[in-house]
Biopython code that builds the backbone (N, CA, C, O; Angstrom):
import numpy as np
from Bio.PDB.StructureBuilder import StructureBuilder

atoms = [
    (1, "MET", "N", (37.725, -99.343, 121.147)),
    (1, "MET", "CA", (36.553, -99.930, 120.535)),
    (1, "MET", "C", (36.599, -101.429, 120.797)),
    (1, "MET", "O", (37.660, -102.053, 120.745)),
    (2, "THR", "N", (35.447, -101.987, 121.076)),
    (2, "THR", "CA", (35.370, -103.409, 121.400)),
    (2, "THR", "C", (34.309, -104.070, 120.546)),
    (2, "THR", "O", (33.252, -103.491, 120.298)),
    (3, "LEU", "N", (34.582, -105.252, 120.107)),
    (3, "LEU", "CA", (33.614, -106.039, 119.354)),
    (3, "LEU", "C", (32.850, -106.930, 120.327)),
    (3, "LEU", "O", (33.451, -107.712, 121.063)),
    (4, "VAL", "N", (31.530, -106.811, 120.329)),
    (4, "VAL", "CA", (30.686, -107.632, 121.198)),
    (4, "VAL", "C", (29.941, -108.612, 120.305)),
    (4, "VAL", "O", (29.228, -108.209, 119.386)),
    (5, "VAL", "N", (30.111, -109.916, 120.583)),
    (5, "VAL", "CA", (29.485, -110.938, 119.744)),
    (5, "VAL", "C", (28.723, -111.942, 120.600)),
    (5, "VAL", "O", (28.918, -112.044, 121.811)),
    (6, "ASP", "N", (27.860, -112.667, 119.932)),
    (6, "ASP", "CA", (27.091, -113.746, 120.530)),
    (6, "ASP", "C", (26.254, -113.233, 121.694)),
    (6, "ASP", "O", (25.466, -112.303, 121.516)),
    (7, "LYS", "N", (26.405, -113.817, 122.884)),
    (7, "LYS", "CA", (25.582, -113.425, 124.019)),
    (7, "LYS", "C", (26.301, -112.462, 124.950)),
    (7, "LYS", "O", (25.787, -112.143, 126.023)),
    (8, "ASP", "N", (27.487, -111.991, 124.557)),
    (8, "ASP", "CA", (28.202, -111.014, 125.382)),
    (8, "ASP", "C", (27.430, -109.701, 125.399)),
    (8, "ASP", "O", (26.701, -109.370, 124.465)),
    (9, "MET", "N", (27.612, -108.970, 126.481)),
    (9, "MET", "CA", (26.932, -107.678, 126.596)),
    (9, "MET", "C", (27.909, -106.643, 127.119)),
    (9, "MET", "O", (28.730, -106.933, 127.989)),
    (10, "ALA", "N", (27.815, -105.439, 126.587)),
    (10, "ALA", "CA", (28.595, -104.332, 127.130)),
    (10, "ALA", "C", (27.930, -103.879, 128.424)),
    (10, "ALA", "O", (26.707, -103.938, 128.552)),
    (11, "ILE", "N", (28.736, -103.429, 129.380)),
    (11, "ILE", "CA", (28.182, -102.982, 130.666)),
    (11, "ILE", "C", (28.723, -101.594, 131.001)),
    (11, "ILE", "O", (29.695, -101.125, 130.409)),
    (12, "GLY", "N", (28.072, -100.957, 131.959)),
    (12, "GLY", "CA", (28.531, -99.659, 132.443)),
    (12, "GLY", "C", (28.409, -98.578, 131.389)),
    (12, "GLY", "O", (27.453, -98.548, 130.614)),
    (13, "SER", "N", (29.394, -97.688, 131.370)),
    (13, "SER", "CA", (29.334, -96.549, 130.450)),
    (13, "SER", "C", (29.503, -96.976, 129.002)),
    (13, "SER", "O", (29.230, -96.189, 128.096)),
    (14, "PHE", "N", (29.953, -98.220, 128.761)),
    (14, "PHE", "CA", (30.139, -98.704, 127.399)),
    (14, "PHE", "C", (28.843, -99.252, 126.806)),
    (14, "PHE", "O", (28.766, -99.483, 125.600)),
    (15, "ALA", "N", (27.833, -99.461, 127.634)),
    (15, "ALA", "CA", (26.573, -100.021, 127.160)),
    (15, "ALA", "C", (25.742, -98.927, 126.509)),
    (15, "ALA", "O", (25.240, -98.028, 127.184)),
    (16, "LYS", "N", (25.602, -99.013, 125.208)),
    (16, "LYS", "CA", (24.809, -98.030, 124.460)),
    (16, "LYS", "C", (23.898, -98.776, 123.502)),
    (16, "LYS", "O", (24.257, -99.826, 122.968)),
    (17, "THR", "N", (22.734, -98.229, 123.295)),
    (17, "THR", "CA", (21.828, -98.765, 122.288)),
    (17, "THR", "C", (21.930, -97.882, 121.053)),
    (17, "THR", "O", (22.600, -96.850, 121.074)),
    (18, "PHE", "N", (21.269, -98.286, 119.985)),
    (18, "PHE", "CA", (21.283, -97.463, 118.778)),
    (18, "PHE", "C", (20.649, -96.094, 119.041)),
    (18, "PHE", "O", (21.010, -95.107, 118.401)),
    (19, "VAL", "N", (19.714, -96.037, 119.973)),
    (19, "VAL", "CA", (19.076, -94.764, 120.320)),
    (19, "VAL", "C", (20.107, -93.821, 120.948)),
    (19, "VAL", "O", (20.155, -92.640, 120.602)),
    (20, "ASP", "N", (20.925, -94.328, 121.861)),
    (20, "ASP", "CA", (21.953, -93.505, 122.495)),
    (20, "ASP", "C", (22.947, -92.972, 121.471)),
    (20, "ASP", "O", (23.361, -91.815, 121.534)),
    (21, "ILE", "N", (23.317, -93.815, 120.544)),
    (21, "ILE", "CA", (24.291, -93.401, 119.538)),
    (21, "ILE", "C", (23.700, -92.316, 118.652)),
    (21, "ILE", "O", (24.376, -91.334, 118.345)),
    (22, "ASP", "N", (22.457, -92.476, 118.238)),
    (22, "ASP", "CA", (21.814, -91.453, 117.415)),
    (22, "ASP", "C", (21.717, -90.133, 118.172)),
    (22, "ASP", "O", (21.937, -89.069, 117.593)),
    (23, "LEU", "N", (21.390, -90.194, 119.463)),
    (23, "LEU", "CA", (21.297, -88.976, 120.258)),
    (23, "LEU", "C", (22.655, -88.305, 120.383)),
    (23, "LEU", "O", (22.748, -87.078, 120.360)),
    (24, "ASP", "N", (23.708, -89.106, 120.517)),
    (24, "ASP", "CA", (25.052, -88.542, 120.581)),
    (24, "ASP", "C", (25.387, -87.804, 119.294)),
    (24, "ASP", "O", (25.979, -86.725, 119.329)),
    (25, "LYS", "N", (25.011, -88.382, 118.159)),
    (25, "LYS", "CA", (25.265, -87.744, 116.868)),
    (25, "LYS", "C", (24.470, -86.455, 116.738)),
    (25, "LYS", "O", (24.996, -85.451, 116.256)),
    (26, "VAL", "N", (23.217, -86.468, 117.158)),
    (26, "VAL", "CA", (22.383, -85.271, 117.095)),
    (26, "VAL", "C", (22.967, -84.187, 117.981)),
    (26, "VAL", "O", (23.034, -83.026, 117.577)),
    (27, "SER", "N", (23.392, -84.550, 119.184)),
    (27, "SER", "CA", (23.990, -83.587, 120.097)),
    (27, "SER", "C", (25.257, -82.993, 119.494)),
    (27, "SER", "O", (25.480, -81.786, 119.590)),
    (28, "LEU", "N", (26.077, -83.817, 118.883)),
    (28, "LEU", "CA", (27.295, -83.335, 118.244)),
    (28, "LEU", "C", (26.972, -82.401, 117.089)),
    (28, "LEU", "O", (27.622, -81.369, 116.923)),
    (29, "MET", "N", (25.979, -82.753, 116.297)),
    (29, "MET", "CA", (25.587, -81.883, 115.175)),
    (29, "MET", "C", (25.029, -80.560, 115.678)),
    (29, "MET", "O", (25.290, -79.513, 115.086)),
    (30, "ASN", "N", (24.264, -80.596, 116.767)),
    (30, "ASN", "CA", (23.741, -79.351, 117.338)),
    (30, "ASN", "C", (24.877, -78.458, 117.818)),
    (30, "ASN", "O", (24.842, -77.244, 117.614)),
    (31, "LYS", "N", (25.877, -79.049, 118.452)),
    (31, "LYS", "CA", (27.026, -78.278, 118.916)),
    (31, "LYS", "C", (27.800, -77.698, 117.738)),
    (31, "LYS", "O", (28.237, -76.548, 117.783)),
    (32, "LEU", "N", (27.969, -78.485, 116.693)),
    (32, "LEU", "CA", (28.675, -78.021, 115.509)),
    (32, "LEU", "C", (27.913, -76.884, 114.838)),
    (32, "LEU", "O", (28.513, -75.890, 114.432)),
    (33, "ASN", "N", (26.593, -77.026, 114.720)),
    (33, "ASN", "CA", (25.777, -75.961, 114.125)),
    (33, "ASN", "C", (25.855, -74.682, 114.951)),
    (33, "ASN", "O", (25.938, -73.588, 114.394)),
    (34, "LEU", "N", (25.830, -74.813, 116.272)),
    (34, "LEU", "CA", (25.942, -73.648, 117.140)),
    (34, "LEU", "C", (27.291, -72.973, 116.954)),
    (34, "LEU", "O", (27.369, -71.747, 116.882)),
    (35, "TRP", "N", (28.354, -73.769, 116.875)),
    (35, "TRP", "CA", (29.700, -73.227, 116.685)),
    (35, "TRP", "C", (29.810, -72.494, 115.352)),
    (35, "TRP", "O", (30.390, -71.410, 115.285)),
    (36, "VAL", "N", (29.257, -73.080, 114.290)),
    (36, "VAL", "CA", (29.305, -72.451, 112.966)),
    (36, "VAL", "C", (28.501, -71.155, 112.964)),
    (36, "VAL", "O", (28.943, -70.153, 112.401)),
    (37, "ASN", "N", (27.332, -71.164, 113.584)),
    (37, "ASN", "CA", (26.517, -69.951, 113.652)),
    (37, "ASN", "C", (27.226, -68.856, 114.433)),
    (37, "ASN", "O", (27.199, -67.692, 114.032)),
    (38, "ASN", "N", (27.861, -69.214, 115.542)),
    (38, "ASN", "CA", (28.594, -68.224, 116.325)),
    (38, "ASN", "C", (29.786, -67.681, 115.554)),
    (38, "ASN", "O", (30.099, -66.494, 115.642)),
    (39, "LEU", "N", (30.446, -68.541, 114.804)),
    (39, "LEU", "CA", (31.568, -68.097, 113.980)),
    (39, "LEU", "C", (31.095, -67.129, 112.901)),
    (39, "LEU", "O", (31.760, -66.127, 112.636)),
    (40, "ALA", "N", (29.965, -67.414, 112.281)),
    (40, "ALA", "CA", (29.411, -66.526, 111.258)),
    (40, "ALA", "C", (29.063, -65.164, 111.863)),
    (40, "ALA", "O", (29.328, -64.128, 111.253)),
    (41, "LYS", "N", (28.475, -65.165, 113.051)),
    (41, "LYS", "CA", (28.153, -63.898, 113.720)),
    (41, "LYS", "C", (29.417, -63.117, 114.044)),
    (41, "LYS", "O", (29.461, -61.899, 113.866)),
    (42, "LEU", "N", (30.439, -63.807, 114.517)),
    (42, "LEU", "CA", (31.703, -63.166, 114.837)),
    (42, "LEU", "C", (32.327, -62.553, 113.590)),
    (42, "LEU", "O", (32.845, -61.438, 113.641)),
    (43, "LEU", "N", (32.284, -63.266, 112.479)),
    (43, "LEU", "CA", (32.834, -62.732, 111.232)),
    (43, "LEU", "C", (32.057, -61.517, 110.746)),
    (43, "LEU", "O", (32.653, -60.578, 110.220)),
    (44, "MET", "N", (30.746, -61.517, 110.911)),
    (44, "MET", "CA", (29.946, -60.343, 110.529)),
    (44, "MET", "C", (30.295, -59.145, 111.407)),
    (44, "MET", "O", (30.416, -58.025, 110.911)),
    (45, "LEU", "N", (30.456, -59.376, 112.708)),
    (45, "LEU", "CA", (30.840, -58.287, 113.605)),
    (45, "LEU", "C", (32.219, -57.745, 113.248)),
    (45, "LEU", "O", (32.431, -56.532, 113.241)),
    (46, "TRP", "N", (33.144, -58.633, 112.956)),
    (46, "TRP", "CA", (34.495, -58.218, 112.560)),
    (46, "TRP", "C", (34.446, -57.377, 111.279)),
    (46, "TRP", "O", (35.126, -56.355, 111.173)),
    (47, "ASN", "N", (33.645, -57.811, 110.319)),
    (47, "ASN", "CA", (33.482, -57.060, 109.076)),
    (47, "ASN", "C", (32.903, -55.674, 109.347)),
    (47, "ASN", "O", (33.338, -54.693, 108.745)),
    (48, "ASN", "N", (31.933, -55.588, 110.241)),
    (48, "ASN", "CA", (31.352, -54.294, 110.606)),
    (48, "ASN", "C", (32.391, -53.391, 111.255)),
    (48, "ASN", "O", (32.455, -52.199, 110.957)),
    (49, "LEU", "N", (33.199, -53.955, 112.137)),
    (49, "LEU", "CA", (34.249, -53.152, 112.777)),
    (49, "LEU", "C", (35.261, -52.638, 111.758)),
    (49, "LEU", "O", (35.701, -51.491, 111.838)),
    (50, "LEU", "N", (35.627, -53.480, 110.807)),
    (50, "LEU", "CA", (36.558, -53.048, 109.762)),
    (50, "LEU", "C", (35.942, -51.948, 108.902)),
    (50, "LEU", "O", (36.635, -51.013, 108.501)),
    (51, "SER", "N", (34.663, -52.053, 108.621)),
    (51, "SER", "CA", (33.984, -51.017, 107.840)),
    (51, "SER", "C", (33.958, -49.695, 108.587)),
    (51, "SER", "O", (34.192, -48.639, 107.999)),
    (52, "ILE", "N", (33.674, -49.751, 109.883)),
    (52, "ILE", "CA", (33.650, -48.530, 110.704)),
    (52, "ILE", "C", (35.045, -47.923, 110.762)),
    (52, "ILE", "O", (35.204, -46.710, 110.622)),
    (53, "ARG", "N", (36.055, -48.762, 110.969)),
    (53, "ARG", "CA", (37.437, -48.273, 111.012)),
    (53, "ARG", "C", (37.809, -47.621, 109.689)),
    (53, "ARG", "O", (38.412, -46.548, 109.674)),
    (54, "ASN", "N", (37.458, -48.256, 108.584)),
    (54, "ASN", "CA", (37.763, -47.719, 107.279)),
    (54, "ASN", "C", (37.058, -46.386, 107.080)),
    (54, "ASN", "O", (37.656, -45.454, 106.543)),
    (55, "HIS", "N", (35.827, -46.274, 107.491)),
    (55, "HIS", "CA", (35.060, -45.035, 107.357)),
    (55, "HIS", "C", (35.704, -43.913, 108.184)),
    (55, "HIS", "O", (35.830, -42.785, 107.709)),
    (56, "ILE", "N", (36.104, -44.221, 109.401)),
    (56, "ILE", "CA", (36.716, -43.212, 110.277)),
    (56, "ILE", "C", (38.018, -42.681, 109.685)),
    (56, "ILE", "O", (38.249, -41.472, 109.695)),
    (57, "PHE", "N", (38.865, -43.559, 109.175)),
    (57, "PHE", "CA", (40.176, -43.141, 108.711)),
    (57, "PHE", "C", (40.179, -42.590, 107.282)),
    (57, "PHE", "O", (41.140, -41.926, 106.894)),
    (58, "THR", "N", (39.159, -42.840, 106.508)),
    (58, "THR", "CA", (39.145, -42.331, 105.133)),
    (58, "THR", "C", (38.269, -41.111, 104.946)),
    (58, "THR", "O", (38.323, -40.492, 103.883)),
    (59, "LYS", "N", (37.474, -40.739, 105.914)),
    (59, "LYS", "CA", (36.556, -39.608, 105.777)),
    (59, "LYS", "C", (37.051, -38.335, 106.446)),
    (59, "LYS", "O", (36.276, -37.393, 106.608)),
    (60, "LYS", "N", (38.325, -38.279, 106.843)),
    (60, "LYS", "CA", (38.855, -37.069, 107.499)),
    (60, "LYS", "C", (39.172, -36.004, 106.495)),
    (60, "LYS", "O", (39.626, -34.921, 106.866)),
]
sb = StructureBuilder()
sb.init_structure("model")
sb.init_model(0)
sb.init_chain("A")
sb.init_seg("    ")
for serial, (resi, resn, name, xyz) in enumerate(atoms, 1):
    if name == "N":
        sb.init_residue(resn, " ", resi, " ")
    sb.init_atom(name, np.array(xyz, "f"), 0.0, 1.0, " ", f" {name:<3s}", serial, name[0])
structure = sb.get_structure()
């Protein structure tokens, strides 16, 4: 992290505006939401598989 003061300017890949930073945060939140949603779906599928397994082994 670098402190830029007075008339100094960041250049290259370090040059970001407040718009870029907000977009980075939105992109990160979108990725996090996608990951959480996928995890929830995976847990529901796992629960369904356990229910099917339980039904198969207890109904004989």
